[in-house]
Backbone bond lengths (Angstrom), bond angles and torsions (degrees), N, CA, C in turn:
res aa  C-N    CA-C-N  psi(-1)  N-CA   C-N-CA  omega(-1)  CA-C   N-CA-C  phi
1 M - - - 1.450 - - 1.533 107.55 -
2 T 1.300 116.18 133.40 1.458 120.09 177.97 1.527 109.81 -79.39
3 W 1.343 115.26 162.98 1.463 120.64 178.53 1.527 110.58 -62.26
4 D 1.339 116.87 -41.55 1.466 120.58 179.51 1.526 111.42 -61.11
5 E 1.330 115.96 -42.46 1.466 119.77 178.99 1.526 110.60 -64.55
6 F 1.344 116.16 -42.21 1.462 120.70 178.45 1.528 110.24 -60.03
7 C 1.339 116.27 -47.58 1.471 120.30 179.75 1.516 112.00 -60.77
8 T 1.316 116.54 -39.67 1.463 120.68 178.82 1.522 110.70 -63.69
9 L 1.326 116.43 -44.91 1.465 120.32 179.32 1.523 111.07 -65.68
10 L 1.323 116.75 -41.99 1.454 120.72 -179.41 1.530 111.40 -64.60
11 A 1.319 116.41 -40.72 1.465 120.61 179.28 1.526 111.96 -64.76
12 G 1.327 116.30 -24.55 1.459 120.17 -178.16 1.517 114.72 -88.54
13 I 1.323 117.42 3.21 1.465 120.26 -179.60 1.526 108.99 -69.72
14 M 1.301 114.55 127.02 1.458 120.75 -177.53 1.532 110.92 -79.12
15 P 1.327 117.72 151.18 1.470 121.43 -179.38 1.528 113.42 -62.06
16 E 1.323 117.30 -19.60 1.461 120.49 -177.57 1.531 112.30 -79.13
17 T 1.330 117.77 -11.86 1.464 120.69 179.69 1.526 109.03 -80.30
18 P 1.333 117.71 158.93 1.470 119.55 178.22 1.532 112.98 -55.85
19 L 1.330 117.15 -44.09 1.459 119.45 179.20 1.522 110.95 -66.05
20 G 1.313 117.00 -40.66 1.462 121.15 177.84 1.521 111.65 -61.31
21 Q 1.324 116.81 -37.54 1.459 121.09 178.87 1.532 111.14 -67.00
22 I 1.333 116.50 -41.20 1.463 120.53 179.65 1.529 110.20 -64.31
23 V 1.326 116.42 -44.39 1.469 120.61 178.39 1.526 109.86 -60.49
24 S 1.307 116.45 -42.22 1.456 121.46 179.90 1.532 111.01 -63.02
25 I 1.315 117.01 -43.24 1.471 121.67 179.18 1.524 110.03 -63.60
26 R 1.331 116.02 -46.15 1.464 120.39 -177.57 1.520 112.94 -63.34
27 S 1.315 117.46 -32.03 1.460 120.36 -173.55 1.527 114.12 -98.30
28 E 1.310 117.55 -1.59 1.475 120.20 -176.59 1.532 110.92 -69.34
29 N 1.334 116.05 132.33 1.464 121.39 177.87 1.518 112.78 -128.77
30 D 1.330 117.85 -2.47 1.462 122.32 -179.65 1.535 108.66 -73.09
31 R 1.337 116.06 115.41 1.468 120.62 -176.57 1.532 112.77 -58.14
32 E 1.319 116.96 -37.24 1.463 119.97 179.55 1.526 111.42 -64.79
33 K 1.323 116.46 -41.74 1.472 119.85 177.85 1.524 110.65 -68.43
34 L 1.343 116.59 -37.70 1.463 120.23 -179.68 1.530 111.75 -63.97
35 K 1.330 116.75 -31.81 1.469 120.50 178.33 1.528 111.31 -61.80
36 N 1.331 116.19 -28.31 1.459 120.48 -176.81 1.530 113.60 -97.00
37 F 1.324 117.07 4.29 1.467 120.01 177.53 1.521 110.44 -66.36
38 T 1.302 115.45 146.95 1.462 121.30 173.52 1.525 108.24 -76.75
39 P 1.334 118.22 164.36 1.470 119.57 175.63 1.539 112.21 -56.06
40 E 1.320 117.08 -36.97 1.468 120.74 179.49 1.533 110.75 -66.09
41 Q 1.316 117.57 -40.41 1.465 120.80 178.01 1.529 110.66 -65.23
42 H 1.332 116.96 -40.17 1.466 120.18 176.65 1.529 110.41 -63.06
43 R 1.330 116.91 -40.77 1.460 120.70 179.55 1.522 110.31 -60.67
44 I 1.332 116.86 -47.09 1.467 121.70 -179.78 1.529 109.96 -59.78
45 R 1.320 116.67 -47.34 1.470 120.50 -177.71 1.526 111.00 -66.58
46 N 1.328 117.22 -43.23 1.462 120.93 -178.39 1.527 111.81 -66.00
47 E 1.323 117.75 -39.17 1.461 120.47 177.34 1.519 110.42 -62.23
48 W 1.321 117.36 -41.28 1.459 121.32 180.00 1.534 110.59 -65.61
49 R 1.315 116.00 -44.92 1.460 119.71 -178.11 1.523 111.55 -68.06
50 S 1.318 118.38 -37.69 1.467 119.95 178.94 1.522 110.79 -70.80
51 R 1.328 117.96 -28.69 1.461 121.86 175.85 1.526 109.99 -62.44
52 E 1.321 116.42 -41.99 1.459 121.12 178.99 1.522 111.05 -64.25
53 L 1.327 117.59 -36.48 1.455 121.34 -179.52 1.525 112.16 -70.80
54 K 1.321 116.79 -29.38 1.460 121.06 -177.49 1.520 113.31 -78.08
55 Q 1.324 117.21 -14.96 1.459 119.84 -179.50 1.527 109.49 -64.65
56 A 1.316 114.14 142.35 1.464 120.20 -177.13 1.524 111.29 -60.71
57 R 1.296 115.85 138.17 1.461 122.39 176.29 1.521 107.60 -113.17
58 W 1.319 116.58 135.66 1.460 120.96 177.69 1.512 110.08 -87.19
59 T 1.326 114.56 144.01 1.461 118.80 170.58 1.530 106.97 -76.37
60 D 1.313 116.19 166.85 1.467 119.95 177.54 1.524 110.58 -59.09
61 E 1.325 115.69 -38.52 1.465 120.48 -179.80 1.536 111.33 -65.55
62 E 1.329 116.63 -42.73 1.470 120.49 178.28 1.525 111.24 -64.74
63 A 1.306 116.31 -40.40 1.462 120.45 179.64 1.521 110.64 -65.20
64 A 1.332 117.11 -42.87 1.464 121.02 179.20 1.529 110.47 -63.36
65 K 1.324 116.76 -40.22 1.466 121.00 178.55 1.530 110.60 -64.14
66 A 1.332 116.94 -41.85 1.470 121.02 179.46 1.522 110.96 -64.62
67 V 1.325 116.72 -40.25 1.464 120.78 178.21 1.522 109.59 -63.64
68 Q 1.328 116.93 -44.27 1.460 121.03 179.60 1.529 111.25 -61.66
69 E 1.322 116.69 -43.10 1.464 120.67 178.27 1.531 110.85 -62.51
70 F 1.310 116.76 -41.51 1.462 120.94 178.45 1.521 110.47 -63.50
71 Q 1.322 116.28 -43.67 1.467 119.97 178.79 1.521 110.96 -61.34
72 N 1.330 117.04 -39.30 1.468 120.78 178.11 1.526 111.26 -64.14
73 I 1.310 116.68 -40.11 1.469 121.05 178.55 1.531 109.94 -63.66
74 I 1.312 116.73 -44.78 1.469 121.24 179.55 1.531 110.25 -63.55
75 K 1.331 116.36 -41.93 1.466 120.53 178.40 1.528 110.74 -59.40
76 Q 1.324 116.10 -44.22 1.461 120.56 -179.48 1.526 110.53 -66.41
77 A 1.306 116.81 -38.78 1.467 120.28 -176.82 1.531 111.67 -74.61
78 F 1.328 117.39 -38.40 1.466 120.00 -172.54 1.532 112.78 -121.13
79 G 1.353 116.43 -0.96 1.430 124.49 -174.50 1.425 119.85 -36.80
């Protein structure tokens, strides 16, 4: 299966499917809807949000160094 085909199939998943429901729970930001979430729905959403927070963040210095390294690689490849 190609990436394009996968993306097309994934985009077509209906909200009524188990995967569609999980995506919906993870992306919900409406405070009124969140008040009515079950404990299980809160758990799913909180696990997803805490996963995003745990991802490594680069400092400005690290990001600048990575950009410089990338530019050097491009220069060497296409210089």
